[in-house]
C-alpha positions in Angstrom: -3.0 39.6 -3.9 -2.3 36.3 -5.5 -4.4 33.2 -5.5 -1.6 30.7 -5.3 1.5 30.5 -3.2 4.3 30.1 -5.7 6.6 28.5 -3.0 4.1 25.6 -2.5 5.4 22.1 -3.2 4.2 20.2 -6.1 2.1 18.0 -3.8 0.4 21.1 -2.4 -0.1 23.0 -5.7 -3.3 21.1 -6.9 -5.3 22.2 -3.8 -4.1 25.9 -4.3 -4.9 25.8 -8.0 -8.3 24.5 -7.4 -9.2 27.4 -5.1 -12.1 29.4 -6.4 -12.6 33.1 -5.9 -14.9 32.3 -3.0 -12.3 30.1 -1.4 -9.7 32.9 -1.6 -12.1 35.5 -0.1 -12.9 33.1 2.7 -9.2 32.5 3.2 -8.4 36.2 3.6 -11.3 36.6 6.0 -10.0 33.6 7.9 -6.6 35.2 8.2 -8.2 38.0 10.4 -9.6 35.4 12.9 -13.2 36.7 13.0 -14.1 34.9 16.2 -11.3 36.7 18.0 -12.5 40.0 16.4 -16.0 39.3 17.8 -14.6 38.9 21.3 -12.6 42.0 21.1 -15.4 44.1 19.9 -17.6 42.7 22.7 -15.1 44.4 25.2 -15.1 47.7 23.1 -18.8 48.7 22.5 -20.1 48.1 26.0 -17.3 50.3 27.4 -18.5 53.0 25.0 -22.0 52.7 26.5 -20.6 53.2 30.0 -18.3 56.0 29.0 -21.3 57.8 27.4 -23.5 56.9 30.4 -26.1 55.7 27.9 -26.4 55.2 24.2 -23.1 56.6 22.5 -23.3 58.4 19.2 -24.1 55.7 16.5 -21.6 57.2 14.0 -18.8 57.1 16.6 -19.7 53.4 17.4 -19.5 52.5 13.8 -16.2 54.2 13.2 -14.8 52.5 16.3 -16.0 49.1 15.4 -14.6 49.4 11.8 -11.3 50.7 13.0 -11.2 48.0 15.7 -12.0 45.3 13.3 -9.3 46.4 10.9 -6.8 46.7 13.8 -7.5 43.2 15.2 -7.6 41.8 11.8 -4.2 43.2 10.9 -2.6 41.9 14.1 -4.0 38.4 13.4 -2.8 38.4 9.8 0.7 39.2 10.9 0.5 36.4 13.5 -0.6 34.0 10.8 2.3 35.0 8.6 4.9 34.6 11.3 3.4 31.4 12.7 2.8 29.7 9.3 5.5 27.1 10.0 3.9 25.7 13.1 0.3 26.3 12.0 1.1 23.8 9.2 1.8 21.2 11.9 -1.0 21.8 14.3 -4.4 20.1 14.0 -6.2 23.2 15.2 -4.5 25.5 12.6 -3.4 23.5 9.6 -6.5 24.3 7.6 -5.7 28.0 7.8 -5.0 29.9 4.5 -1.3 29.9 4.6 -0.7 26.2 5.5 -3.1 25.3 2.6 -1.2 27.7 0.3 -4.4 29.4 -0.9 -2.8 32.7 0.0 1.0 33.5 -0.3 2.9 34.9 2.7 3.8 38.1 0.7 0.2 38.7 -0.2 -0.9 38.0 3.4 1.7 40.5 4.7 0.5 43.2 2.3 -3.0 42.5 3.4 -2.0 42.9 7.1 -0.3 46.2 6.4 -3.3 47.5 4.5 -5.6 46.6 7.3 -3.3 48.3 9.8 -3.1 51.5 7.8 -6.8 51.5 7.3 -7.5 51.0 11.0 -5.2 53.9 11.9 -6.7 56.2 9.4 -10.3 55.4 10.4 -9.7 55.8 14.1 -7.5 58.9 13.7 -9.9 60.7 11.3 -13.3 59.6 12.7 -12.6 58.8 16.3 -9.6 60.5 17.8 -5.7 60.4 17.8 -5.5 58.7 21.2 -7.7 55.8 20.1 -5.6 55.5 16.9 -2.4 55.4 19.0 -3.7 52.8 21.3 -4.7 50.7 18.3 -1.2 50.9 16.8 0.3 50.0 20.2 -2.0 47.0 20.5 -1.0 45.7 17.0 2.7 46.2 17.7 2.6 44.4 21.1 0.7 41.5 19.7 3.1 41.0 16.8 6.4 41.9 18.4 5.7 41.3 22.1 3.6 38.0 21.9 4.0 36.5 18.5 7.7 37.1 17.9 9.2 37.4 21.5 7.1 35.5 24.0 5.1 32.7 22.3 8.0 30.3 21.6 10.2 31.2 24.5 8.2 31.1 27.8 5.3 29.7 29.7 4.4 33.2 30.5 3.7 33.9 26.8 -0.1 34.2 27.1 0.0 36.0 30.4 2.0 39.0 29.1 1.2 38.6 25.5 -2.5 38.7 26.4 -2.0 42.4 27.2 -2.7 43.2 23.5 -6.2 41.7 23.8 -6.9 44.1 26.7 -6.5 47.3 24.6 -10.1 47.3 23.2 -11.4 48.4 26.7 -9.1 51.5 26.6 -10.0 52.2 23.0 -13.7 52.0 23.7 -13.4 54.4 26.5 -11.1 56.9 24.8 -13.3 56.9 21.7 -16.1 58.5 23.8 -14.1 60.5 26.3 -10.9 61.3 24.5 -9.0 60.5 27.7 -8.1 57.6 30.0 -9.3 57.0 33.6 -9.3 54.2 36.2 -12.6 52.7 34.9 -11.3 51.4 31.6 -8.0 50.4 33.5 -10.1 48.1 35.8 -11.8 46.5 32.7 -8.4 46.2 31.1 -7.3 44.2 34.1 -10.4 42.0 34.1 -9.5 40.9 30.5 -5.9 40.5 31.5 -6.6 38.1 34.3 -9.3 36.4 32.2 -6.9 35.5 29.3 -4.8 32.8 31.1 -7.7 30.7 32.3 -9.4 31.0 28.9 -6.3 30.3 26.9 -4.8 27.5 29.2 -8.1 25.6 29.0 -7.9 25.6 25.2 -4.2 24.8 25.4 -4.9 21.7 27.6 -7.2 20.5 24.8 -4.4 20.9 22.2 -1.4 20.4 24.4 0.0 17.8 22.1 -0.1 20.2 19.2 1.9 22.8 21.1 4.3 20.1 22.3 5.0 18.9 18.8 6.0 22.4 17.6 7.9 23.3 20.8 5.6 26.1 21.9 6.0 26.1 25.8 2.4 26.8 26.7 1.8 26.0 30.4 -0.1 22.8 29.8 2.9 21.5 27.8 5.5 21.9 30.5 3.4 21.4 33.6 1.0 18.6 34.7 -2.7 19.2 34.3 -3.2 19.6 38.1 -0.7 22.5 38.2 -2.4 24.1 35.2 -5.7 23.8 37.0 -4.3 25.4 40.1 -3.0 28.3 38.1 -6.3 28.7 36.4 -8.1 28.9 39.8 -5.7 31.5 41.1 -6.2 33.7 38.0 -9.9 33.1 38.2 -10.2 34.4 41.7 -8.2 37.5 41.0 -10.2 38.0 37.8 -13.5 37.9 39.8 -12.1 40.2 42.5 -11.0 42.7 39.9 -14.3 42.7 38.2 -16.0 43.7 41.5 -13.6 46.6 41.8 -15.6 48.4 39.1 -18.5 48.9 41.5 -16.6 51.3 43.9 -14.3 52.8 41.2 -17.1 53.6 38.7 -19.8 54.0 41.2 -22.1 51.7 39.4 -25.6 50.8 40.3 -26.2 47.6 42.2 -27.0 45.7 39.0 -23.4 45.5 37.8 -21.9 44.0 41.1 -24.8 41.6 41.3 -24.3 40.4 37.8 -20.5 40.2 38.3 -20.8 38.2 41.5 -23.2 35.7 39.9 -21.1 35.3 36.7 -17.9 35.1 38.8 -19.4 32.4 41.0 -20.3 30.3 38.0 -16.9 30.7 36.6 -15.1 29.8 39.8 -17.2 26.7 40.3 -16.2 25.5 36.8 -12.6 26.3 37.4 -12.5 24.5 40.8 -14.3 21.5 39.2 -11.8 21.2 36.4 -8.9 21.5 38.9 -10.4 18.8 41.0 -10.7 16.5 38.0 -7.1 17.2 36.9 -5.7 16.3 40.3 -6.4 12.6 39.6 -5.6 12.2 36.0 -4.0 13.6 32.8 -6.9 12.3 30.6 -8.5 15.1 28.7 -11.7 13.1 28.5 -11.9 13.3 32.3 -10.6 16.9 32.8 -12.9 18.3 30.1 -11.1 21.6 29.7 -13.4 22.8 26.8 -16.2 23.1 29.4 -14.2 25.9 31.1 -13.1 27.4 27.7 -16.8 27.8 26.6 -17.7 29.1 30.1 -15.0 31.7 29.8 -16.4 33.0 26.6 -19.9 33.2 28.0 -18.6 34.8 31.2 -16.7 37.7 29.4 -19.6 38.3 27.0 -22.2 38.6 29.7 -20.0 40.6 32.1 -19.5 43.3 29.4 -23.2 43.3 28.6 -23.8 44.1 32.2 -21.3 47.0 31.8 -23.4 48.3 28.9 -26.7 47.8 30.7 -25.7 49.4 34.0 -25.7 53.1 32.9 -29.0 52.6 31.1 -30.6 51.4 34.4 -29.3 54.4 36.4 -30.3 57.1 34.0 
């Protein structure tokens, strides 16, 4: 792994050359998008609790978390390598390692492959082959399906590309049971329908960035009011899907009560944003980041409820 991207321009070289060892380490960590990893793990571990109907084996949890972290990190690194041209032009991403030339594309690519191999080995050896296979599938779908095929070509990029982020629910379940069932599929669909409102709210905030690099996120090609309407539709389907877990998994009353309350809060926020968007294109008025932060809290607390429910019914 190299500290300096040799292809950097003369104007960019001084920043790369001044990079300390700490800067380089931070750059490699940043390539894995730790915040995304946190969110993915938050949908993995609670599912393991539910699959175990209580507290799962600690060693199994550690192996799954380590393997999942390497897997998500690998996919993110490949994404950063492929998107380095547009990342350099966007305010939200131009401070990443590759646009700053702290890490070279070749070194990042090697890093991504190493993480992917490690994740597969860890999951195969210490969890099970099915979980390892699902992990490899998630990486491949994110890189080839979303990053390379969908992201720059269609407004449906995040809808179908978001499938990759749903796999942790399946991996968490198979880690404990060694097989699939309708329960993780329902949770998979919750994350699937959650992804568009979550991402479109963020894309509204940075729509000029996406427009400048010709990435057709929905907020770039549609007015804010239409984006708000789509967000409301997906939000209603998401909440309805979350409640399906009650009859499918035969949960206690705690889970549907929590899901209903959390869903109501989310829907109120989604409708409010849509209402504000109907009369203006001003981001200061629409305030999409309110819904973005609400979406993070919603998914976190919903999956905490998934983990708690079996503990209450023991």
